[in-house]
Residue frames as qw, qx, qy, qz and C-alpha x, y, z in Angstrom:
[[0.177, -0.552, 0.313, -0.753, 310.17, -73.45, 9.90],
 [0.479, -0.212, -0.820, 0.231, 309.90, -75.18, 13.27],
 [0.398, -0.588, 0.025, -0.704, 307.38, -74.14, 15.90],
 [0.218, 0.062, -0.865, 0.448, 307.68, -75.24, 19.52],
 [0.595, -0.497, -0.342, -0.531, 304.45, -76.27, 21.24],
 [0.032, 0.333, -0.723, 0.605, 304.85, -76.12, 25.01],
 [0.698, -0.403, -0.504, -0.310, 302.96, -78.50, 27.29],
 [0.300, -0.593, 0.521, -0.536, 302.81, -78.62, 31.05],
 [0.917, -0.145, 0.235, -0.286, 301.47, -82.17, 31.29],
 [0.594, -0.324, 0.690, 0.255, 303.48, -85.33, 30.64],
 [0.276, 0.132, 0.766, 0.565, 301.87, -85.70, 27.20],
 [0.439, 0.414, 0.097, -0.791, 299.25, -84.23, 24.89],
 [0.664, 0.309, 0.679, 0.060, 297.10, -86.18, 22.44],
 [0.314, 0.103, 0.537, 0.777, 297.36, -85.53, 18.73],
 [0.035, -0.732, -0.602, -0.317, 293.79, -84.20, 18.70],
 [0.354, -0.856, -0.201, 0.319, 294.56, -81.74, 21.51],
 [0.493, -0.306, 0.315, 0.751, 297.80, -80.80, 19.78],
 [0.255, 0.428, 0.580, 0.645, 295.98, -79.86, 16.57],
 [0.176, -0.879, -0.420, -0.137, 293.67, -77.54, 18.48],
 [0.479, -0.779, -0.012, 0.404, 296.39, -75.91, 20.60],
 [0.472, -0.179, 0.425, 0.751, 298.64, -75.41, 17.59],
 [0.339, 0.599, 0.105, -0.718, 295.73, -73.58, 15.90],
 [0.040, -0.097, 0.845, 0.525, 295.54, -76.10, 13.07],
 [0.227, -0.487, -0.779, -0.322, 291.86, -76.78, 13.79],
 [0.247, -0.515, 0.024, -0.820, 289.21, -74.64, 15.51],
 [0.703, -0.386, 0.289, -0.523, 287.73, -77.27, 17.85],
 [0.357, -0.321, 0.876, -0.059, 288.43, -80.77, 19.13],
 [0.725, 0.359, 0.515, -0.282, 285.52, -82.09, 17.09],
 [0.566, 0.757, -0.221, -0.240, 287.40, -81.26, 13.91],
 [0.312, -0.590, 0.735, 0.117, 290.31, -83.58, 14.76],
 [0.677, 0.104, 0.728, 0.037, 288.92, -86.79, 13.26],
 [0.629, 0.734, 0.254, -0.025, 287.90, -85.25, 9.88],
 [0.098, 0.903, -0.401, -0.121, 291.22, -83.41, 9.69],
 [0.429, -0.449, 0.778, 0.095, 293.20, -86.59, 10.34],
 [0.706, 0.327, 0.628, 0.012, 291.15, -88.44, 7.70],
 [0.497, 0.856, 0.141, -0.030, 291.84, -85.72, 5.12],
 [0.229, 0.883, -0.388, 0.133, 295.43, -84.58, 5.68],
 [0.858, 0.056, -0.406, 0.310, 298.62, -86.58, 6.24],
 [0.339, -0.856, 0.292, -0.258, 300.35, -86.01, 9.58],
 [0.773, 0.242, -0.510, 0.288, 303.72, -87.46, 10.47],
 [0.586, -0.766, 0.195, -0.178, 304.72, -88.07, 14.09],
 [0.492, -0.587, 0.611, 0.201, 308.45, -88.73, 14.43],
 [0.097, 0.416, -0.736, -0.525, 308.55, -89.55, 10.72],
 [0.099, 0.200, 0.972, 0.072, 305.68, -92.07, 10.80],
 [0.325, -0.307, -0.428, -0.785, 302.27, -91.43, 9.20],
 [0.043, -0.205, -0.807, 0.552, 299.74, -91.09, 12.04],
 [0.301, -0.354, -0.438, -0.769, 295.94, -90.80, 11.97],
 [0.497, -0.501, -0.692, 0.149, 294.93, -91.59, 15.58],
 [0.121, -0.791, -0.015, -0.599, 293.68, -88.50, 17.41],
 [0.745, -0.656, 0.030, -0.114, 294.47, -90.19, 20.75],
 [0.803, 0.261, -0.249, 0.475, 298.14, -90.72, 19.89],
 [0.514, -0.815, -0.072, 0.258, 300.17, -89.46, 22.87],
 [0.523, 0.680, -0.148, 0.492, 302.82, -86.88, 22.11],
 [0.690, -0.598, -0.148, 0.380, 305.60, -86.44, 24.67],
 [0.100, -0.914, 0.248, 0.304, 308.31, -83.83, 25.03],
 [0.300, -0.452, 0.712, 0.445, 310.70, -84.17, 22.10],
 [0.563, 0.423, 0.704, 0.088, 308.07, -85.48, 19.68],
 [0.007, -0.315, 0.374, 0.872, 308.26, -83.98, 16.21],
 [0.491, 0.567, 0.634, -0.188, 305.02, -83.47, 14.29],
 [0.100, -0.232, 0.482, 0.839, 305.17, -82.64, 10.60],
 [0.454, 0.625, 0.584, -0.250, 302.11, -81.46, 8.70],
 [0.381, 0.191, 0.484, 0.765, 302.61, -80.68, 5.02],
 [0.009, -0.679, -0.393, -0.620, 301.31, -77.18, 4.23],
 [0.489, -0.841, -0.172, -0.153, 301.38, -76.27, 7.97],
 [0.106, 0.793, -0.513, 0.310, 304.96, -76.89, 9.06],
 [0.677, 0.039, -0.670, 0.302, 307.08, -78.75, 11.56],
 [0.490, -0.716, 0.087, -0.489, 306.27, -78.66, 15.27],
 [0.474, 0.181, -0.759, 0.408, 308.26, -79.80, 18.28],
 [0.646, -0.662, -0.289, -0.249, 306.49, -80.72, 21.51],
 [0.411, 0.318, -0.543, 0.660, 308.38, -79.50, 24.55],
 [0.482, -0.615, -0.571, 0.253, 307.67, -79.46, 28.27],
 [0.017, 0.857, 0.036, 0.514, 307.18, -75.90, 29.50],
 [0.475, -0.053, -0.515, 0.712, 309.43, -74.51, 32.19],
 [0.155, -0.660, -0.543, 0.495, 308.10, -72.03, 34.73],
 [0.018, -0.593, 0.064, 0.802, 308.95, -69.00, 32.57],
 [0.006, 0.045, -0.733, -0.678, 307.65, -70.36, 29.27],
 [0.613, 0.035, -0.047, -0.788, 304.12, -70.24, 27.87],
 [0.243, -0.028, 0.965, -0.099, 302.08, -73.40, 28.31],
 [0.400, -0.181, -0.636, -0.635, 299.12, -75.08, 26.70]]
């Protein structure tokens, strides 16, 4: 299942993404989560919470699903 995560800014960091996608409860949980679970950004294993995700980026988290980052239009929900 693919979930679209809408952003209004040019990019969102991986740490912010995890929080806004409701994977983690707070930004402080990003580093431990990334150290524990594999996350793939556009097919590459990624563990940097500051990694910038732009519109069109695909994030895959085993056990959580596949997410697509997309720029929000005026009538769409935003982060």
